C-alpha positions as CSV (number, residue, x, y, z in Angstrom):
1,M,132.8,-39.1,-15.4
2,A,136.1,-37.1,-15.6
3,L,137.6,-39.1,-18.2
4,I,134.4,-39.4,-20.2
5,D,134.0,-35.5,-20.2
6,N,137.6,-35.2,-21.3
7,L,136.8,-37.6,-24.2
8,K,133.8,-35.6,-25.0
9,W,135.9,-32.6,-25.1
10,R,138.8,-33.8,-27.3
11,H,138.7,-34.2,-31.0
12,A,141.3,-34.7,-33.9
13,V,142.3,-31.2,-34.2
14,K,142.8,-29.9,-37.8
15,A,144.3,-26.6,-37.0
16,Y,146.8,-25.5,-34.3
17,Q,148.1,-22.4,-33.0
18,P,151.8,-22.2,-33.9
19,E,152.7,-19.9,-31.5
20,K,151.5,-21.7,-28.6
21,K,153.5,-24.5,-27.0
22,V,152.8,-27.3,-24.7
23,S,154.8,-26.9,-21.5
24,E,157.4,-29.5,-20.9
25,E,155.8,-30.4,-17.7
26,N,152.5,-31.5,-19.6
27,I,154.6,-33.3,-22.1
28,E,156.4,-35.4,-19.4
29,K,152.9,-36.3,-18.1
30,I,151.8,-37.6,-21.5
31,L,154.9,-39.4,-21.7
32,E,154.5,-41.0,-18.4
33,A,151.0,-42.2,-19.6
34,V,152.8,-43.9,-22.6
35,R,155.3,-45.4,-20.3
36,L,152.8,-47.1,-17.9
37,A,150.6,-48.4,-21.1
38,P,150.0,-52.2,-20.8
39,T,151.8,-54.4,-23.5
40,S,151.8,-58.0,-24.1
41,S,154.0,-59.7,-21.9
42,G,155.3,-56.5,-20.5
43,L,157.9,-56.0,-23.4
44,Q,157.3,-52.5,-24.5
45,P,158.1,-53.2,-27.9
46,F,158.3,-49.6,-29.3
47,R,159.8,-46.5,-28.4
48,V,158.4,-43.0,-28.9
49,V,160.4,-40.0,-30.4
50,V,159.5,-36.5,-29.3
51,V,160.1,-33.9,-31.9
52,K,159.6,-30.1,-31.2
53,D,162.5,-29.0,-33.3
54,Q,160.7,-27.0,-36.2
55,Q,163.5,-27.7,-38.7
56,L,162.9,-31.6,-38.1
57,K,159.0,-30.9,-38.5
58,E,159.6,-29.2,-41.8
59,Q,161.5,-32.1,-43.0
60,M,158.9,-34.6,-41.7
61,V,156.1,-32.9,-43.5
62,A,156.9,-34.3,-47.0
63,G,154.2,-37.2,-47.6
64,A,152.0,-35.9,-44.9
65,L,148.3,-35.8,-45.6
66,N,147.9,-32.9,-43.4
67,P,151.4,-30.9,-43.5
68,E,150.1,-27.8,-41.9
69,V,148.7,-29.6,-38.9
70,M,152.1,-31.3,-38.5
71,R,154.0,-28.0,-39.0
72,D,152.2,-25.9,-36.7
73,C,151.6,-28.3,-33.7
74,S,153.8,-27.8,-30.6
75,H,155.1,-31.4,-30.5
76,V,155.0,-34.5,-32.6
77,L,155.3,-37.9,-30.8
78,V,156.4,-40.7,-33.2
79,F,155.4,-44.1,-32.1
80,A,157.9,-46.6,-33.5
81,A,157.5,-50.2,-33.1
82,W,160.5,-52.8,-32.8
83,E,161.3,-54.2,-36.3
84,S,161.5,-57.6,-34.8
85,Y,161.6,-59.7,-31.5
86,S,164.8,-61.4,-30.4
87,D,166.0,-63.4,-27.6
88,E,168.5,-60.7,-26.4
89,K,165.6,-58.1,-26.3
90,I,163.3,-60.4,-24.3
91,D,166.2,-61.1,-21.8
92,T,167.0,-57.6,-21.3
93,V,163.3,-56.7,-20.5
94,Y,163.1,-59.5,-18.0
95,D,166.3,-58.9,-16.5
96,Y,165.3,-55.4,-15.7
97,H,162.0,-56.9,-14.2
98,T,163.8,-59.3,-11.9
99,K,166.2,-56.4,-11.0
100,E,163.4,-54.0,-10.2
101,R,161.4,-56.3,-8.2
102,D,164.5,-57.8,-6.3
103,L,163.9,-61.3,-7.7
104,P,166.7,-63.8,-8.5
105,Q,167.8,-63.4,-12.3
106,G,166.1,-66.1,-14.3
107,R,163.1,-66.1,-12.2
108,F,160.9,-65.8,-15.4
109,G,162.9,-68.3,-17.5
110,S,160.4,-70.7,-18.3
111,Y,157.9,-68.0,-19.4
112,T,160.6,-66.2,-21.3
113,D,161.5,-69.6,-23.2
114,Q,158.1,-69.8,-24.3
115,L,158.0,-66.3,-25.8
116,K,161.1,-67.1,-27.4
117,K,159.9,-70.3,-29.0
118,L,156.6,-68.6,-30.0
119,Y,158.6,-65.7,-31.7
120,A,161.1,-67.7,-33.3
121,S,158.3,-69.5,-35.4
122,Q,157.0,-66.2,-36.6
123,S,158.3,-63.8,-39.4
124,A,160.0,-60.4,-39.0
125,Q,156.8,-58.8,-40.3
126,Q,154.6,-60.7,-37.8
127,H,156.9,-59.3,-35.2
128,F,156.6,-56.0,-36.3
129,E,152.9,-56.1,-36.8
130,H,152.3,-57.4,-33.2
131,A,154.8,-54.8,-31.7
132,A,152.9,-51.9,-33.6
133,R,149.6,-53.0,-32.3
134,Q,151.0,-52.5,-28.7
135,S,152.0,-49.0,-29.4
136,Y,148.3,-48.4,-30.1
137,I,147.4,-48.9,-26.6
138,A,150.1,-46.3,-25.4
139,L,148.7,-43.9,-28.2
140,G,145.2,-44.2,-26.7
141,L,146.5,-43.4,-23.4
142,A,148.5,-40.5,-24.5
143,M,145.3,-39.0,-26.0
144,A,143.5,-39.6,-22.7
145,Q,145.9,-38.0,-20.8
146,A,146.5,-35.1,-23.0
147,A,142.8,-34.5,-23.0
148,E,143.0,-34.4,-19.2
149,L,145.5,-31.6,-19.4
150,K,143.4,-29.8,-22.1
151,V,146.0,-30.3,-24.6
152,D,145.0,-31.0,-28.1
153,S,145.9,-33.9,-30.1
154,T,145.7,-35.3,-33.5
155,P,146.5,-39.3,-34.3
156,A,148.0,-39.6,-37.8
157,E,148.7,-42.5,-40.0
158,G,148.8,-40.2,-43.0
159,F,152.2,-39.7,-43.4
160,S,155.4,-41.3,-45.0
161,P,157.0,-43.7,-42.8
162,E,160.1,-44.5,-44.9
163,K,160.8,-40.5,-44.7
164,V,160.2,-40.3,-40.9
165,D,162.3,-43.3,-40.2
166,D,165.3,-41.9,-42.5
167,I,165.0,-38.3,-40.9
168,L,165.1,-39.5,-37.6
169,G,167.7,-42.3,-37.8
170,L,165.1,-45.1,-36.7
171,R,166.4,-48.1,-38.7
172,A,169.7,-47.9,-37.0
173,L,167.6,-48.4,-33.7
174,G,165.7,-51.4,-35.0
175,L,162.5,-49.4,-35.2
176,K,160.0,-48.5,-37.7
177,S,157.4,-45.7,-37.3
178,V,153.8,-46.7,-36.9
179,T,151.8,-43.7,-36.0
180,L,152.2,-39.8,-35.0
181,L,150.3,-37.9,-32.4
182,Y,150.3,-34.2,-32.8
183,L,150.2,-32.0,-29.7
184,G,149.2,-28.4,-29.2
185,Y,146.3,-26.1,-28.9
186,R,143.6,-25.8,-31.3
187,D,143.0,-22.9,-33.7
188,E,139.3,-22.6,-33.3
189,K,138.9,-20.0,-36.3
190,N,140.8,-22.3,-38.7
191,D,140.0,-25.9,-37.1
192,W,136.7,-26.5,-39.3
193,L,136.1,-29.4,-36.8
194,S,136.2,-27.5,-33.6
195,S,132.7,-26.2,-33.7
196,M,130.8,-29.3,-34.9
197,K,129.0,-31.6,-32.8
198,K,131.0,-34.8,-31.7
199,V,129.4,-37.8,-33.5
200,R,129.8,-41.4,-32.7
201,I,127.3,-44.2,-33.5
202,P,124.6,-45.4,-30.6
203,M,125.8,-47.3,-27.9
204,E,123.1,-49.9,-28.8
205,E,125.0,-50.3,-32.3
206,L,128.3,-50.3,-31.1
207,I,127.9,-52.8,-28.1
208,I,126.9,-56.3,-28.5
209,K,125.8,-58.0,-25.4
210,K,125.4,-61.5,-24.8
């Protein structure tokens, strides 16, 4: 029940203690959970930018719905998806897989040929939307790992992707920001949600059994 207890403990924090920072050891554990997240075809079509520099955070708050949360948290994780799939990207991933598994290069050729054909029939926007969905799986695991470490978190879509992409130079990397995850420690006096009961719809309403 440890995971369930951790999920009951966490909430989307609305105010952080700016002076209290998350240790690098715990940040690395959260990032390892991100790295181990499952993705479609194992492509891991996203990257995570870790922002702890205060000046960068100050620049990123422009366009944020909760600027103080971004400003006062310890770290901001920026989940950024590939803008598009390509034959080269697919080959790079699967060449790495075969090397790490000590398999002959091209071992997955028939499968990667199918992937390339599939993505060739789709638009760049479809590619980005698919890659963005993969990043959300990793986002969820990051929040779960943070909760286990008793590190507070706030997932955020309320920001300006264009500004963040520009500030972090993501376009040059073929990436577009999807969502943010603020990490830190709650300021219980100013976090209006901290003292409230956690509410979710009843299990019998959420789950449909056939």
